[in-house]
C-alpha positions in Angstrom: 0.0 0.0 0.0 1.9 3.1 -1.3 -1.0 5.4 -2.1 -2.3 8.2 0.1 -4.8 7.0 2.7 -7.5 9.5 3.4 -8.6 9.4 7.1 -11.4 11.5 8.6 -12.3 12.1 12.2 -15.8 12.9 13.5 -17.1 13.6 16.9 -20.2 12.6 18.9 -23.0 15.2 18.9 -23.9 16.9 21.2 -20.5 16.3 22.7 -19.1 18.2 19.8 -15.4 19.2 19.6 -12.3 19.0 17.5 -9.7 16.5 18.2 -6.9 18.0 20.3 -3.7 18.8 18.3 -1.6 16.3 20.2 -3.9 13.5 19.1 -3.9 14.7 15.5 -0.1 14.5 15.6 -0.3 11.0 17.0 -2.4 9.8 14.1 -0.4 11.6 11.4 2.8 10.2 12.9 1.6 6.6 12.2 2.7 6.8 8.5 3.5 9.6 6.0 0.9 8.2 3.6 -1.9 9.3 5.9 -3.9 12.4 4.9 -5.9 13.2 8.0 -8.8 15.6 8.3 -10.9 16.5 11.3 -14.4 17.0 9.8 -16.2 17.4 13.1 -17.0 21.0 12.5 -18.3 20.3 9.1 -20.6 17.5 10.4 -21.8 19.7 13.1 -22.6 22.5 10.6 -24.3 20.2 8.3 -26.7 19.0 11.0 -27.6 22.7 11.5 -28.6 23.0 7.8 -25.4 24.5 6.4 -25.4 23.6 2.7 -21.9 24.8 2.0 -20.6 22.6 4.8 -22.4 19.6 3.3 -20.9 20.3 -0.1 -17.4 20.5 1.4 -18.0 17.4 3.4 -19.2 15.5 0.3 -16.0 16.3 -1.5 -13.9 14.9 1.5 -16.1 11.8 1.9 -15.7 11.0 -1.8 -12.0 10.4 -1.1 -12.3 8.9 2.4 -11.0 5.4 3.0 -11.0 5.3 6.9 -13.4 6.9 9.3 -12.7 7.4 13.0 -15.7 8.6 14.8 -19.3 8.3 16.0 -22.2 8.5 15.2 -22.2 7.5 11.5 -22.6 10.4 9.1 -26.0 10.4 7.3 -25.9 8.4 4.1 -22.3 7.5 4.8 -21.9 4.7 2.3 -23.4 6.5 -0.7 -21.3 9.6 0.1 -18.1 7.7 0.8 -17.9 5.0 -2.0 -14.2 4.3 -1.2 -14.7 3.7 2.5 -13.0 0.5 3.8 -13.0 0.7 7.6 -14.8 2.5 10.4 -13.3 2.7 13.9 -16.0 3.6 16.5 -14.6 5.4 19.5 -17.2 3.7 21.6 -18.0 0.1 22.5 -21.6 0.4 21.4 -22.0 0.2 17.6 -25.8 -0.4 17.1 -26.1 3.0 15.4 -23.9 1.8 12.6 -25.8 -1.4 11.9 -28.2 -0.3 9.2 -29.1 -2.9 6.6 -26.8 -1.3 3.9 -23.9 -1.1 6.3 -24.3 -4.7 7.4 -24.4 -5.8 3.8 -21.4 -3.8 2.8 -17.8 -4.9 2.9 -16.8 -2.1 5.2 -15.0 -3.3 8.3 -16.3 -2.0 11.7 -14.2 -2.0 14.8 -15.0 -0.7 18.3 -13.4 0.3 21.6 -13.5 -3.0 23.4 -10.7 -3.3 25.9 -11.0 0.2 27.4 -13.2 -1.3 30.2 -11.7 -0.1 33.5 -13.9 2.9 33.9 -17.1 1.0 33.1 -16.4 -1.8 35.6 -15.5 0.8 38.3 -18.8 2.6 37.7 -20.7 -0.7 38.0 -19.0 -1.4 41.4 -19.6 2.2 42.5 -23.4 1.7 41.8 -23.3 -1.7 43.5 -21.8 -0.2 46.7 -24.1 2.8 46.7 -27.1 0.5 46.6 -25.8 -1.9 49.2 -24.7 0.9 51.6 -28.1 2.8 51.3 -26.4 5.9 49.9 -29.6 7.3 48.5 -31.4 6.9 51.8 -28.7 8.7 53.7 -28.3 11.4 51.1 -32.0 12.1 51.4 -31.7 12.3 55.2 -28.8 14.7 54.8 -30.9 17.1 52.7 -33.6 17.0 55.4 -31.0 17.4 58.1 -32.3 14.3 59.7 -30.0 12.0 61.8 -31.4 8.5 61.5 -29.2 5.4 61.6 -29.9 2.3 59.6 -27.8 -0.8 58.9 -25.9 -0.7 55.6 -25.7 -4.0 53.6 -22.7 -5.9 52.6 -21.3 -7.2 49.3 -19.4 -9.9 51.2 -21.1 -13.2 50.6 -23.7 -11.8 48.2 -24.2 -13.1 44.7 -23.8 -11.0 41.6 -25.2 -12.0 38.3 -23.3 -10.6 35.4 -25.1 -10.5 32.0 -22.4 -10.7 29.4 -18.8 -11.8 30.0 -16.9 -9.7 27.4 -14.1 -7.4 28.5 -16.4 -5.3 30.6 -18.4 -8.1 32.2 -15.3 -10.1 33.0 -13.7 -7.1 34.7 -16.9 -6.5 36.7 -16.8 -10.1 37.8 -13.2 -9.8 38.8 -13.9 -6.8 41.0 -16.9 -8.5 42.5 -14.8 -11.5 43.5 -12.4 -9.1 45.2 -15.3 -8.2 47.5 -15.7 -11.9 48.2 -18.9 -12.1 46.2 -20.2 -15.2 44.4 -20.5 -14.4 40.7 -22.8 -16.0 38.2 -22.1 -15.1 34.6 -24.5 -15.4 31.6 -22.9 -15.4 28.2 -24.8 -14.9 24.9 -21.7 -15.6 22.8 -20.0 -18.9 22.2 -17.1 -18.4 24.6 -15.0 -20.9 26.6 -16.0 -21.2 30.3 -14.5 -18.4 32.3 -12.6 -19.2 35.5 -13.5 -15.7 36.9 -17.1 -16.7 37.6 -18.4 -19.4 40.0 -21.2 -20.4 37.6 -21.1 -20.0 33.8 -24.6 -20.1 32.3 -26.1 -20.0 28.8 -29.0 -17.7 28.0 -31.7 -20.3 28.7 -30.6 -20.3 32.3 -31.3 -16.6 32.8 -34.3 -17.4 35.2 -31.9 -19.3 37.5 -29.4 -16.4 37.6 -32.2 -13.9 38.3 -33.7 -16.0 41.1 -30.3 -16.5 42.9 -28.6 -13.1 42.5 -28.6 -10.2 44.9 -27.3 -7.9 42.2 -27.9 -8.1 38.5 -25.5 -6.2 36.3 -26.0 -5.9 32.5 -22.9 -5.6 30.5 -24.5 -6.8 27.2 -24.5 -5.3 23.8 -27.8 -4.1 22.3 -28.9 -6.7 19.7 -32.2 -8.1 18.5 -31.7 -10.9 21.1 -31.0 -8.6 24.1 -33.7 -5.8 23.6 -36.0 -6.1 26.6 -34.1 -9.0 28.0 -35.0 -7.7 31.5 -38.7 -7.1 31.4 -41.7 -7.7 33.7 -41.4 -11.5 33.8 -37.7 -11.3 34.6 -38.0 -8.7 37.3 -40.6 -10.7 39.0 -38.2 -13.6 39.2 -35.7 -11.5 41.3 -35.6 -11.5 45.0 -37.5 -8.6 46.7 -34.1 -7.6 48.3 -32.2 -7.6 45.0 -31.0 -4.8 42.7 -30.6 -4.4 38.9 -27.8 -2.3 37.4 -27.5 -1.4 33.8 -24.2 0.1 32.6 -24.5 -1.1 29.0 -27.3 -0.1 26.7 -30.7 1.4 27.2 -33.3 -0.9 26.0 -31.9 -4.1 27.6 -33.9 -3.2 30.7 -37.6 -2.5 30.0 -38.0 0.9 31.6 -41.8 0.8 32.0 -41.5 -2.6 33.7 -38.7 -1.3 36.0 -40.7 1.7 37.0 -43.5 -0.5 38.1 -41.1 -2.9 39.8 -39.7 -0.1 41.9 -43.1 1.5 42.7 -44.6 -1.9 43.7 -41.4 -3.1 45.5 -40.8 -6.2 43.4 -37.1 -5.4 43.9 -35.2 -3.3 46.4 -33.7 -0.8 43.9 -31.8 -0.2 40.7 -29.1 1.9 39.1 -29.1 3.0 35.4 -26.4 4.7 33.3 -28.1 4.0 29.9 -31.6 4.8 28.7 -33.8 4.3 25.8 -34.1 8.0 25.2 -31.0 10.2 25.8 -30.9 12.8 27.2 -33.5 11.4 29.6 -36.7 13.6 29.2 -37.5 15.8 32.2 -41.0 14.2 32.4 -39.6 10.7 32.7 -40.9 9.0 35.9 -37.4 7.6 36.4 -36.2 10.9 37.8 -38.5 10.7 40.8 -38.1 7.1 41.9 -36.6 7.0 45.4 -34.7 3.7 45.1 -33.1 4.5 41.7 -29.6 5.8 41.0 -29.2 7.7 37.7 -26.1 8.7 35.9 -26.1 10.4 32.5 -24.5 7.6 30.4 -21.0 8.4 31.7 -19.8 4.9 32.8 -17.6 4.7 29.7 -16.0 8.1 30.1 -12.7 8.9 31.7 -10.5 12.0 31.8 -8.0 10.5 29.4 -10.5 8.8 27.1 -9.5 10.7 24.0 -5.9 9.6 24.6 -6.8 5.9 25.1 -9.1 5.6 22.1 -6.6 7.5 19.9 -3.9 5.0 20.9 -6.2 2.2 20.0 -7.0 3.7 16.7 -3.3 4.3 15.9 -2.5 0.7 16.7 -5.3 -0.5 14.4 -4.3 2.0 11.7 -0.8 0.5 11.7 -2.3 -2.9 11.3 -4.5 -1.7 8.5 -1.6 -0.2 6.6 0.3 -3.4 6.9 -2.7 -5.5 5.7 -3.0 -7.2 9.1 -6.2 -8.3 10.8 -7.7 -5.4 12.7 -8.3 -5.4 16.5 -11.9 -5.5 17.8 -13.6 -6.4 14.5 -17.4 -6.4 15.0 -19.5 -9.2 13.5 -22.1 -6.9 11.9 -24.7 -9.7 11.5 -24.5 -10.5 15.2 -24.2 -7.0 16.4 -21.1 -7.4 18.6 
């Protein structure tokens, strides 16, 4: 491969912003054949109806071979006929999986492997629920001194849905708290030594009935949408908690609202939602036993550095004709 390789960068909206100069330099330093363009400002202007920005972007896309960014640009494949590979800066890739993209020969890779922050967030939520943080914070606001017995993680059972990089790290941290861990895996993986019980999808009812904490670390696919609904929530212990740090839609929000209002379970914690930002009129805001965070589990102060390093590593492999890291099976959705 001796020709110029046209690479573009886009940025999530509304988290709009250009790539920092030091990260641009990292990408350009991979190989002198790279022609790198940050088109985040053009994408942002196009979404606001700027026709001149769309025209300029079309000219760039016509030459583009590699895209680093999220979400996909509208009509990406028709506008970028020479596109060969897309690197998503996120683990979630469902927004890319349109029928035409799935059917195309364009490679899609994601950010699997940058899992430390997500697993820490899951354990933070687990501890907050167990230690009755919401209750004590409510009392603090009321200036009310009232003791209650915090719970323990020690000896409790955590059910982890999905044993990829993130789920496995959550399981490892849970074991450090002397928890028993049951793992459910939707992919054909070898049995994991991290968990005490390794279960296939058809044993989900058993995992739900035995776990004190259920943590979803699943990708969003046609098989996982609504995986935790009314029937599944009713299988859980009334003292149990459900935590979702993966994708909104895996937990049925309407069923969860009812479960919390009617005390089917003790509480929940959500970092991902069906509609984001979460609408102000959502009943989820006002539930007393629910922890909400604004889909930040995957973020970290050095995220741009970590994902740029991953992209550069993959870019070197691409230029050498080697197999890319974190290739997504577009048919399966992970």
